[in-house]
N, C-alpha and C positions, 0 to 999 in steps of 0.2 A: 393313681388313679388312672387305671384301663378300663373302658366302657365300650361298645358298642353303639350303645344310644344313648339318650339325652341324659344328663346325670346332675346332680348337685352332693357337692358336701355342705355339710351344716353344722351349728354350734347347738346343742339343745342345752333346754335345759330341765332337769328332774327335779320331781319333788312328792316324796313319800306324805301319800295322807293321814299318815296315824301318826309320825311323828309331830314332837308341838316344840322342841331346843331345835333353834337354826344354827348352825354350823354350815360354814363353806373347807372343803374338803378338796382340796387336791386330788385328782381324778389321773388313772393309763388309762390313755384313750387309747381306742381299738376302733374296731368296726363292725360294722351290725346291718348285717346282709339281709337284704325284705328278699332276699329272691330275685325270679324275673315277674311276679305276680303283678297283672292291669291294676289290682286295685287297693297294690301298694302296702298289703301288712304284711306287718313285719314276720319274719320266720327265722330258724337257726338259734345257733347260741349266740349267746352276747358273749361281744369280746369285752365288754366293760367290765372291769373289776370299782364298788363303792371298797371307802376304806371299812375293813370289818371291825372297828376299835367303834365305829357309827353304832351303837346298841339301838331296842329300841324304841321309842318315843323321842327317838331326838329325830329334826329334819335335815337335811340331806342337800344344798344346792352344789349343783353342781356342773359341770364344763364336758360337754364329750363330743368326741367326732365320728358323725353317723356319715356314711355311704349307700347314697341311694341309687338302687338303677330305674329306670323307667322303659317302655319300650316306646314309647312313643312323645310326643313335642307337646301332647294336650297335659303335660306328669302338671305342672301348675297346682292343677285341680285337687289333685290327691292329699294336699297341705292342708285342706277344707274337711277334712276326717280327722278325729282322733287316735292318734298312734300308741300302740302300746309298746312297751319299751319289756322288750325280753329277758327272761330270768339271766342274775347275774350269775350267780353260783345254787348249790341247792337250799344252803340255811336263809337267803334271800328273800326276801318276800318281793309281791309283784310289784311292778315301779308304773308309772303312767307317763307317756310325754305331754306334756302342756305346751310347747313352745320351742320353737322350732326356727331358727335364723339362717336364712341362706349365705354363705361368703361368692362359693364358688360355683359355675358354671363351664361346664367341660361338652366339647363337641369333638365326635372320633370322625376323620376322616377314612375314605377306601382305604390309606395307607397305611391305617393304624397308629396315626400320628392324632393325638389330645390337643386342644386348643381350649385351656383352659382361665377362662377370667375372669376378676374381684368384683362384687358386685359392690354397691357404695358403699362405705366405710368400710372395706378390707382390702389391702392387697398382701401381695407377694411381700416375705421381706428381701431386703436385698441381698441375703448369703445365696439364695435359689435362684433370686432376679441372676444373677451374675454369671450363673453356671447352664442357660438355658437361652433358647433365642426370643426375642418380641418377637407379638404378634404381629403381622405385614401392617394391618390398619388397627394400630395401636387406638387405645381411645384417651381422655384425656389423662386418666393417672399415667403416673410416671411409670411401673410396672405393673400393671392392671389386668396384663393378660400375657402367656407364653404358651409355647408350644414345647411340647410333652412328648416323649416315645417312653412308651412300657417300663414302670410303672409308673402314674403320677407319684410323684415326695412330699406330701402335706397339704393342704389348701392355704388359700391366703388367710390374715392376719385381722384382726383387726386393728386398724388406724388408733395413736396414740392422738392427744389435740398436735396441732403443725406448731411445729416449734419453732416457725418465724411466720417476718411479714414482710412484706415486697413494699415499695414503696417510689414515690418519683416525684419532684418538683411541680409537674404541673403534667397533665396528658395530653393536653395541645402545645406542641414545639412549633417555636417558631422558626421559618429559614435563618440559618444562621446562631442558633443558638444553641446551650450546651446542654443535653441531657443528662441528669444524676439522678440514678435507679440507686437506691439503697436498700440494701436484704442484713434483717436485723434477724439475730440467729440467738435464741435461748437455751439451744443443749448443741455438746459440741460437734460439730459438721464436719466432711470428709468430701472430697470429691466435685468441689461447690465449680459449676459449670455455665454459663451465661448460654442462650439462645435468641435467635429473631425470626422468625416467623412473617414472610413479604405480604402482603395484600393477597390474598386469590393464590397462596404459593400453599402446598401441604408440607410440604420438607420442613424444616429448620434449620437455618443454619452458623453453625457453630461463630461467638463471637472471643478474638483474642485481642491484646492487645496489638496497635497498631496506628498508624499516624493521628489516626483520629478514635482511635479506643483504648480507655485508661483504667486500668483497677486501682485504686486502695484498699487496705482493708485494718481497722482497728479493732481491742477488744469490742466482743459480737458486735458487727456490722463491719462489711463489706459494702463499698461507691464504686456500681459500674457508673463513668462521664467517656460521652459522646460528642465530641467536637462538634462543630459545624453543621447543625443537625440539616437535611435536608429528604427530599420525601420517596431518596432510595433508605432513611432508615426509619421509615414511617412500617410499624406492623407490632403484632405481639410478643414483648420479650417475656421472655421465662427463664425464671435462676431453678436450676436442679444442683440439692446435693444430696447428701444422705446425713441420716440422724436416728440415733433413738433405733438400730437395725433397718430402717426403710430409707425408700427414693422419694424424695417430697420434689415436685414443681409449684412454684410459686410464678404468677402471668398477672404481667400489666401491657394493655396495649395503650400507643403511642400513637398520634397524630398530628402527621405537618403539615401546613396548609403548602399548596403551591405557591412560589415565587413566580415572576411576571415573565423573568429571561425562560423558565418551563416552558410559558404560552406561547407557540408556533401564530403566528396570523399570514397565514397565504392568500393575495399579497397584503404587504403591508403600507400601501400605496399601489393606487389605480388612476389609469386616465383610458377614456374611453373615447370609441367615435361611434356615436349612434348612428352614422350612415353607414358604417360596417359590421358594426356587434350591435344584434338587439338585447343581449341580457348577458349578464356573464354570474361567476362564483366566488364567492367568499368563505373560505374557510378559518374557523375556530378551535384549534387542536391543544390537547393537553395529556400528557402520560396518567399511567392508571395509576389512582392514586389511594388509601385507606379512608380518607374523605369522601363525601357525596360532594356531587356537585352537579347545579341547573344551571345550561347555559343558556340564551336568548340573545337573540340578534334585533335591535331595531336602527330605523325602522322596520317595520317587515309588510309594507303595504306591496302590494302583486308582489309579493316572492314565497318561496315555500323553503322552509328550513327540514334538513332530515340532518339522520344521528347514523356516521359512519365509525364504525369503530375494528380496530387493525390490533394485530399481535399484541402491540407497546403502547396502544393511545385512541382517544376516541377524540373524533372531532365533527363538530356540526358545523355543518355545511348550506350555508345562503345561497338557494339559485333568483337570483333575481330576472326573472322574466321578460319584464318592458324596462328598456334605459330611461334612467330620471332624466326630467327635463335641464336642471340645474346640477351645479356641483353639491356632493350629498355626502356627509360623514355617517358611516355605518359603527355602530359601537356595540359590540361582546360583550354579555354581563357572563362575569363567573360567579355565582352566590353559591355558599356553604352556611349551614349553619353554623349560627354565634361566631362567623367571619364577617366581617367588610367585604363589598363584593367588589372581584376584578373589574376592570375594565378596560376594554381596550379600543381604539377605532382608526377606523379603516378610510381616508378621505379618496373620497371616488371624484374625477376630476371630467368634465364632460369637456370632450374637445370641441371647440367652434369652427365656422369658417373663416377662414384668413392664419387659423395656426398655427404656428411650424412645428411638423413630426415629424418622425422619424417611420417609413415605413416599414410596411410586414413583410417581415422577415427568417428565415426558414433556417438559423445559424444555432447549430447544438437541440436548442427545442424551434419550437415555434411562438414567433413576436406578434403580436398582436401591433397595430399602427399606438406609436405611445405621441403624447405631448413632447415639444422639446422641454430639458432640463427636468425629464420626471425619469422613475431609474425603471423598467418594466421587471417584474417579479415572475418564474413560475417554479411551481413545488419540483423537485428533481424525481426522476423515472424510477421505477419503481423497484421496492427493496434497495432504495436510497434514504436515506434521511438528508435533511437539510434544503437548502433554497440555492434556486438561477439566480444571480441578478443582470441588468446590463443599463445602462445608463446612455438616457437619450439624451445626445447635446445641446448646445443652443441653437446650432445651426443646421438641428436636424440628420446631424450625421451618427451613426449607429456607434456606441462606444465597446470596449473590448467585454465577452462573457466573462461574468465572474459566476464562479463555481463553491462551492462548500459543501458538494451531495460525500457524504462519505457510503459507501455497503453497510447494511445493517447487520450483515456478518461481522465483520469489522469491526465496528461500531463497538458492539453484545459483548465484543472479546474483551474490547482497549477498558468498556466501560466493572466488568467483570474482574479483568486484573488492577483496576482503581480502587476496587470494594477492595478486593482479596489485603492490599496492601492497606487499605485504613481499618481493616482489621476483618473484614466478615469471611468466613470457610475456613478450610484446612489450607497451609500452603502445599504438603507432601500429596493433597491430591488434585487440587486446582491445577497447580502450575502442569506438570507434565500434561493435565486435559486441553489447558489453554494450547502450550505450542503443539496438540496435537493437529487441535482447531487450524491453529494460526498457520500451518503449513500449506492447509487444503484452502486458506484466505488466498494468497499472495496471487494467484493468479486473475482474481476478480479482480484486484486493484488496479480503476483508472483512472484516479485521480490524484492528485498531490495528498486532499485532503486523506484520502484513501492510504498512502504511500507515509503521511505523519503517525496516522492511527495505529500504523501497521508498524511505525520505530515505537512509538510512546508503549505500544504495546508489550514489546520486548525490553524497553528501559525498565519500566516498572517491574516487572518479572524478577527482571535480574537482581534488583531492590531488595523485591520481596525474600533471592533468595539467599542470599548475602544474609542479610537481618537473621534469618531462622538459621542459619549456618545448614542450608540440605546440599544432600551429594545427590545428583541426577545418573540415572541408571542410563544401560547404555542404548536401549530405547529413543529415550526421552530427546541423547543430545543427539541419537540422529536426527530424529524431527526438526531441534532449533539450524543445527547444521543447514540441513537440507534446505532451510526456509532462508538463513542467510545466502546460500547458493541462489536462491528466488529472487529475493532481494537484489541483489545486485547483477544481476542476470539483465540482459542490455533492453530484452524487451520490459522493465521495469524503470530501469536505471534514464530512462527518456523524463520517467515522474520526479526525476531528484532537483532537476534546475525551479522549478517552482514549487514542489517543498522547503529546498532552503530558504525559497523567497519565506515562504510562510513562517518557518522556526530552521535559524539556522545553526543551532547548534545539532539537529537532526545527523549529521552525518557523524559527530562528537561523539555525541550520544549514543548511536548505533554499534557502534565501536568501544566502546566503553563494556554495553550490557554483553554483548557476543563473549568478550575478555572475561570478565566474572562471571558468566554462563558456564563458559569450556573450562574452570578450573576447578570448577564443583564436580567432577565425573566423581561416580566412588571409588575406592581405592580396587573393588573388587570384580570391576569392569575391566580394569585395564590388564596388558597393553590393548589402545582401541586407537583404528587407524581408521579414518572417512578421506574418501579425496573423489573433486568435481571439480565441473571444469572451471570454479571461479575459491572456489575451500576445500586447504588441505590441511589436516591432522594427524598427529600422532601424541597418541600419550602412552608414558611410560612407568611400571612403578618399579620400587629401584631399592634395595640392600643395603645398608650401609658400607658397606667392601664398592662398592662401586667405582670404579677409577674416575672417569670421565664422561663426558657427554656430548654425542654427534650426530647431527640430524641433518637427510639430502631431503630437499624435495623436486622431483620432476618436471620441476618450471621450465621457461622460455626466458632470460637464459636459468640455467641451473643456480637451486638456492641452497646453499648449505650455512650450515652452525654448529658453534664448536663451544660448550662451559668448559674449560678446563679443572684439572683435579683442586687443583688448589683453591677455585674457588668454592666447592665442595665440601672442602676440608672439613669444616666447623659440624654441618651435615653431620659428615664421618665419622668425627669423635665426641659426639655425643647418643650414637647408635640411634639413631633416627631414621625411619623409611621413610621415604619420601616419594612424590610422584612429580615427572616434568611435561608440559604437554607444550608442545610447539606449533601453534596456529598458523599458514600461508594466506593470505586476504589477496584476491586479483582481485584488480579496478579499484577497492576500498577508495585508495587515494586518492584517485581524481575526484572523488566525492568528498570529502575534507575541504572544509574549506582554505583558503589561499591565504592562512596567517604561519606569521613567524616570529615566534622568538627573538631577546636579543642575540646578539652578533650575525644572525642572519643579516638584516639591513631588508631593505627593502626592493630587494632583486627577484623578480620571478624565477622560478625554479620550476623544475618538470620533474618527474619521481619516475624512479625502476618500472612501476607499476605493481611492486608489492608492496602488502606489510606482513609484515612477524612478528608476532606476540610470542611469546618464550614464557610461562611463569613453573616456580615451582609451588607446590603442595607436602609441608612438612607437621605431622599433627595438627591439621585444620587447619592449619596459618599459613598465611603468604608469605614464601620468605625471596626477596626484591634484589640482596646486592648483592649482585654474583656477574663477576666477571665472563662479556656473550664475545666472539669470536664470530661474527657473519661475514659472508660472499653472495654479494648479490648480483654476479656474474661480472662480466666483463661490459659490460654497461655501454663505453666508448671511448676509446684508445684517444680521441681530440679532448675529453675532455678531464685531463686527469692532471692537469696544469694548476692544482686546486681551485677547481671546480664544483668536484667534489664533498658535497657537507653530509655525514650519519648523524641523522635527526630521529630522532621518536617523539612519538605523539605527547604530548603533556594536556591532560584533560582540566587543568589548572590556568593555565592561562586567557589569557583578554577577556576577563570574566568569568571564569566560567565554559564560555565556549570551546577554548581548546584550542591550539596550537602545535606546529614543529619547535623544537629546543636541542641545540646542541649538547648542553649539558650534560657532561663527563661520557660525551663520544669523541669517539677522535677517527679521522682515515689514513690507514696506513697503507703503505707498497704490500702486494702477496705476494710471499713467497714464491720463487718461482715461476712465476706466472707472471703476466701483465697487468689483471683485477687490483680490484683496489678490498681491500680487508677494512671492514667498522669493527671497531673494536670497542666498550659500553660497556660503563663502571654500574650498572644494572638492569634490573629487569620489566618488561613496557613492550609494549607497541613501534615498531622498528621500522624505518625503511630510510633511500636514500634521497636526497635532493641534487640536482644537476642543474648550472645555471644555465637558461634558455639564453642562445645566442640571437635574440631577437633584433629587427631593429628599432630601436627609439624611434621617435619625433625627429625624422633625418628634415631639412627642409633645404637639403640638392634634394632629396626623393621627391618630395612633394611641388617647387619648380618643376620639378621635370616631368612627370607626370602632367599636371596643369597644362606648359606648355604644351605637350603632344596633345593632350585630348581638345583642348583650341585647336591644336594643327589639323587636327584628325578629321574636327568638324568643319574644317574651313575648306579642307581637301576634298572632301565628299558632298557639299554643296557644290565646288568644282568639275566634280563628276558628272553628277547630277547635271551642271548649266549646260556641259559637252554632250551628255544624252540628248539633252533636247533643239542642240542644234543638227545632228549627225543621225539621229533615231531611225526617221524614214530611209536613210540611205544605207545603215547596217543594216536594216532588217528587210532580208530579199529573200532567204525563202523562209519555212518551218525550224529547220534547225538554229542556225542564226537569232531566229526569235525567241526560239526556248531559252538559246544560249542567253539574253540579253537581257530577256526579262527578269530568268533567274539572277542573273549578276547585276539588275536596274534594286531588284527586291531586295538583293543582300546590302545594298550602297546605305538603299533607307533603311535596314534593319539596324546594320554598323552605326549610322548617324544618329536616329536615334538611341543607344545602346550609349553614344558617347557624350552626348548630348546630356541625356538625365546621369551617367555615373560622374562628368564633372557638375551639375548641379548637388550632387548628394555633398559633396564637398563642403557647401555652403549651408547644410542642414545639419543641428541640435538632433544625434542618432539618438534614438528613446526605441526600451523593447516592447514599446505598444504604442509608441507616436506612428497615425495613419499614415503622417505624410510618406516618414523612415517605412514605412512598409510597402507603398506603394511604389516608394523608388528602389527598391528592390527587389520587388515582383515585376516591373517593369524592365529594370536591369536586367535580371535574371530572363524574361520573355524574349527581350531584341538580341540579347545575345545567343540564346539559342537560334531564334528566328533563324541569324544571320548563317550557323552553319545550317539547317536543318534547309537553307536554299543555297546552299556549297553541294549538301545531300541532291536536291534536286536538282539539279544543272549534274552530279556526275550520271545520275537514274538515267535522265535522257539521253548521254552522251553513252552510255553502257547499252542500252537498246537501239542506237544508230550500228553501233561494232557490231552487236552478234543477232541482231535481225533486222537483216539493210535492206532486204526485198517491201519490208511488210511496212505500212503507212500510216503513220499518226496522225490523231483526230487533233487538229488543234486548237478548238475548246476544252475538248476531254484532257487531256493534256495537262492544257493551264491551269484547270477546274483540279486533278492530282494534282500537279505543284502547288496548287497556293494551300490544299490541306497537310502535305506535307511540308511545307513551310510555314503557311500560322497556326493551325492545328494542333499540330502533335508540340511546339513547342506551350503554346496555351495551355494542354496539356498538363505536360511535365509542370510547368508552372504553378497552378492552377492545387494541382494534385498535392506539390511541395510546400506550398504556403497552406492548405488544411490538414497536411499531417505531421507536419510541425512547430506551424505556430500553436495548438493548444498546447504543444510540448516544453513549450519556451527554449526549441533548438531552431529557431528562422533566423535571426539575424544577428549578424556576431557583433559582440557585446565592442565600441564605440564607433560603427562603424553603419552606416544601409546598408548591409550587403549582407551574404547568406554566410551562416555556421558553416567554421571551419570546422567545426569538432564535434560536428552530428553529422546524420546523413547527407540535412540540406544541400550542403555543398557538392556531392556526391552525384544529387540528379543531376546537376549543370556538369559535372565532370564529364560521368559516363557517355551521356549524349554522344560531348563534345569526341574526344577517345576513338569513339564507337565511329563514328562519322567520317572524321580523319584515318580511321579505319576502312571503309568502303570507299574512301578515295582513294586510296593507293592500291588497293583489289582494281577498278576502274582503270586508275592510268594504269598500270600489270598488264593489265588489255590490251589497252589502247598504244601500248608500243608494242607487242606481240604481235598485232594487226598489221602493223608498220614495218616492222622485222622480217613478215613471210604476208605478201599480198597474191591473193589472189586477182589473175587475170577479170576473172568475170564481176570480179566487184567492181563496179566503174561509176562511182556517179559523175556527176558534173561534175568543171571545175571550182568552182563557183560556191559550190556545197563540198566539196575537200575542201576549200581553203579557210570552209565555216570550221570541218571539224580537228582539220589541225589549229581553229585557233580555241577551242573549247579547250583540247587535251593540252597543249601551249599553258592557257590561264590558268588548269587546274594545276600543271606541273609546277604553274608558280604562286599559287595563292593556298597552296593546301601546306603547303612546307611553312612557308610563313605563320599561318592558324596555329600550325602543329604547336612550333618551337615557341611562339609566346605561352601557350596556353599548356603545354610540358611546364617548358621555365616556372613557370607559376606554381602549378601541383609541387615539383622542387621543390620549391621556397618557403613550398608550409610543410611539407613533408619533414625536410632535412633542418632547416636554419640550423647551418653553417659557418653560411659567408653574408656579406653582404653582396659582394661580385654578383650573384645570382638576383637579387632583387634590384640593381640597376640593368642590368641588362635588359629582365621582364620586362620593368616599368618606360624602355624605350623602347621595347620590340610591340608593346602591347597599346600604349596611348598613341604611339606615331602608325596606330596599321592603318588607318584612312591616308596616311601623306603616302603608303606604302602602294597600297593598292591607285590611288591617280597616278604615280607618277611609273610605276612596272603595268599599270593595267589599262594606262589611255596615253599620257603624257608620250613619254619617249617611246610609242611607237608610229613608225615612219610612215605609216597608211594613216591612221589617228591625226598624225601631222598633215600630211596632205590633205586629208579630208577640210581641214580646220581652214586650212589654207587654201583651199579653194571656195569654201563658202564664205570667206572672210574678203577676194579678190577676186570673186566672178560668181555667177548666176549658175555654172556648171555645177551639177556634184561629177562625185569621183567615180568614176565604175570598175571599181572593186569593191572587194567587203572588207568592214575593220576586221584585221587579228589584235586581239587584246593580247598582246606579247611583247615584251621587252627588249629593248634595242641588242641585249645584247642574246638572248635567245635566236631573235631573227638571224644575224649575225651569222648565229652559231646554223640556223638552218640554212644558209646559202651559200656557207664553205663546203656544205656534205658532196656538191657539186651534181654535174645533172645523174647521176647512176639513181641516187636516192633520189631525186626528184622522181623520175622516172618508176621507183618504187611506192612513193604516194600516188601517182598518180593513177597508178592500177588499183589503190586503194576503194570496195566496195566490187 
């Protein structure tokens, strides 16, 4: 049918007034053109032909097909008039149209396409419906509206009685129950499908077999069962099938009440001080559901309730404007028809005078004054789901912030993936869509909950792909590998520690998910390669004649693998095409738990930094029994004494948590190479383990460290006592004052650092122990302060050397020295605490000191090495000044001796500090021998003793000052240089010529 105006197809009933005999005759369908007259008068010749055997006196009841066209949309009024059927043939008597039933309404758009809708009781048959597009806004009939181009192939047909019915055990399903929908069919049916339309949604979701959906059929009936019902399964269920030439759609609405766990109260409890807060808010939130709920708070005196609606939930917010006089329980009551009410209580405690409280705080979020023993709560930031909690301990000290905030976009994808696995949706469409969205969401992951949700989504998708036997195209696999690379990136790997604390299996499940997904690449998209900073993949498709396989990755060190031809012989003999996929993952091995299977013992191991995954797919099945030879590069020549272990990750070890296993693998010496080959008799995720040369609990080292620190503390106290006796004598000018002020503060800082470090050995370390955290922070601060005071001393010396005639203000320089010596290390220590503590990378495991595996430790090592470098430059400048003196630069003798004292002190102290901490860094990075540990422990723990001996007591002028102080009341007449006897002797041995040069300095 093609029209420019509204038109209709009709089934017309014709009756000959003259005939008496009743007879039904089949009629050849034709069209009766009524022209385009507004009155609708029939015109033209009839296409209708009656049965010529029906003679005069017979009554004939026929159905005809009539095509009507009208010029406007007021055409329905035309059917109130009598219409005369045109003459069918010359011998035929006139017929009168006495009944007209509309079947089809069509409208034509400006492009000439007709949108034809069936009226009630009529429908397009399934053969026509399968060849044309359904209307965009389909009515409730399964095939009630189609879109045609010219010409329209027929009209809607009269529907026979419904050939079945849809029943369910109960329209109201309780959470956790099993829903049973039974379709009884009286006719042969085909193309049976099930759909679910969620509340407020227009597009239904296809239901298929999954972890919660099952289908069973028997003679004349089909049963859809859904286990563990929840509000995610509430809505309108539809059973669609074809029977008797038509499509049928039967519906049932299922409602599921909310569970208590699905109702959120923010906060769950509250303690408030009426002196600081006059009012507060309570919220009761529910997800959108098919059931209508009414919510109310009680008591509600002096408060105002308001409804807050978001994209996925509704909240009833109670704003209490005046603080209650006593402790009060506020109750949120949720009521739905024919259901018992849900009640949720929020106890509000009023803080009284004298109660122990935690003060107001602004860590992560704003925390109000909270009573001791209570847990403060706050909603998550915008676009995040969950709650932030922080306990107030019984002593009035805030505990750590506990957050389970999850980004709404990540959470939505995770729920969507789990529902897909349960049976909602089409995996072929949903998996690529979710992976593309997941790639965009990695960058917003900012909490351990975000990372856990990301990894859970990938795990579920891999299980869906494996269960459905899907093949991924090139674009989908690129999205997956980009997501994997971003997850392994340094910016997000800092969340792994806390994520593994929440869910220890995340690393193993992530590896399994990536393994499963990458081997699902469609053969049509091969060969395929992907290279990024953390992920390298190569996949190739081979004919049965391919002799052997060899792959190389440009990693550091280079990684290669080979599958000999005899391992591929079974595939070659069967004439099977196959694909081999090799995937190299960098940094993932460090994120897997340290679980070691049988034969590896309880030793500590380091990995090569790589995990190699090799898989062979043949005929849609994984081929796992093949020998593979791998070379992970020249790891370390000192470790080839049997400490290398070729291993693979066994996902079944340790109760499903996964672990490294050496079964079926061995390490062999490489041919014509110092490297070691790994040879395994199966295909999976491989790596190589190296025994760590870590120093175990060594009582000698422990004793040496404690004795050295104790000796340093005593020596530094003695040094302070010496300063107490000779301070007024040694501070005779500005240069001497600056030098001794810096050295004095350096002694105080090192004394505090050594004392705290010594006391830390008696503490029980804990990841979030406040005392352990405070110990690590203060040790970090005071050790940095020691070096920054060295820097201040060097900068003052540099100014005196470069700007001889520029006089320094004593108070201004001292202020700057205090800023450099204390404020700078405080900033470093504070930023380190704030940055790495939330990421779980602040404390080293088992000690109250900075974590050496992350960036926290380098916020200490970096400034120390930089200060040592600056001190070296200052020393070089001083030496040049002494070697090339200018006669015009001549300070007084006493000032010159003070300058020489500074130079000699820095020359002694800087190498000592640089040597000890340089060795400390070497022991952490190399881990090759116990000797550096002994040297580091001795030099570092006895540092205070070195300062006392080489910087104070062995200096002849200090000895003279002390001797005169105790033997007579006359002070010495020369300044005190903190130099060693050895240095002093060397200076004296240079003779008068060098002294002349020194006198000319300035």
